[in-house]
C-alpha positions, 0 to 999 in steps of 0.5 A: 510807340512814343519816343523818350524825348519830349523837350525841344530847344528853341534852335531845333524848333527853328530848323526846317524839316523835310520829312519827304527827303528825310532832311533837317536844315538848321539855318541858325548861325552857330554863334547865335546863342553862345557869342563867338564861333571860335570858342565853340567846342565839339560838345556844342556842335554835338548838342545842336545836332542831337537837338535837331535829330531829336526834333526830326525823330519826334516828327518822324514818329508822328507820321502815319504807319501801315503794316506791310508784310508784318513790318510797320512802314511809315508813309512819307509826305511829299518832299518840300525841298527841291534837290538840285540835279546832278547834271544840267538839263539837256539842251535840244539837239541842233537839227542836221542838214537833212532834218532842216531840209525835210522840215522845210519840204514837209517830208515825214519819216514813214516806217518801212517793214523790216522784212520784204518778200524775195521772189528769187528765194521765195522767202521773207528777207531783211530789207537791210543788214545780213542776208538782205534782199538784192545783196551783191554776194547773192549775185553770181553774175552781173550784166555789163552795161553797153557803154562800159568796158567789157574787161572791167570787173563789175564786182570791184566796181560795186564794192568801190561804189559802196566804199565811196558811199560809206566815206561820203556818209562818214564825212557828212556825219563829221560835218554835222557834228562840227556844225552842232558842237559849240566852243569849249564842248567835247564832241560826242 
């Protein structure tokens, strides 16, 4: 199949064509051929876009084609025009206090298995999360230490310690965020 248009204007020959992105870029100024830009009308713009479109399709129909499921498919070349990114390239995250300490001491993260053997129930249980091993809810009796008040509720003491650990962890998380957030940047 050959397109019906064969003549090309000088302007369309100067236009840069990127078949990989299906892009035509006409860098010639509008008043390059007809003098003043203000006197140019819609017909002139239409003729410019028509010439460039004809030139693009002429080059497009010269591309090699292959049959794929009874459909002719043109094989596009690699793009030559680099399209800009929508967002900036992500910057590397600043290390937390623990990450800096671990790198300084040479501590490496070792993977632990998710399940551990629980000898009490004689089954595999998760190391953390719901139904975990050594869960406080599973213990119906807690020993009172020798130096503790015998009338103190040990279950309440454990839950209070857990709340304190959570609060400390949250405070440390907020400190890490405050340390890494730069001026004018929204916190994550």
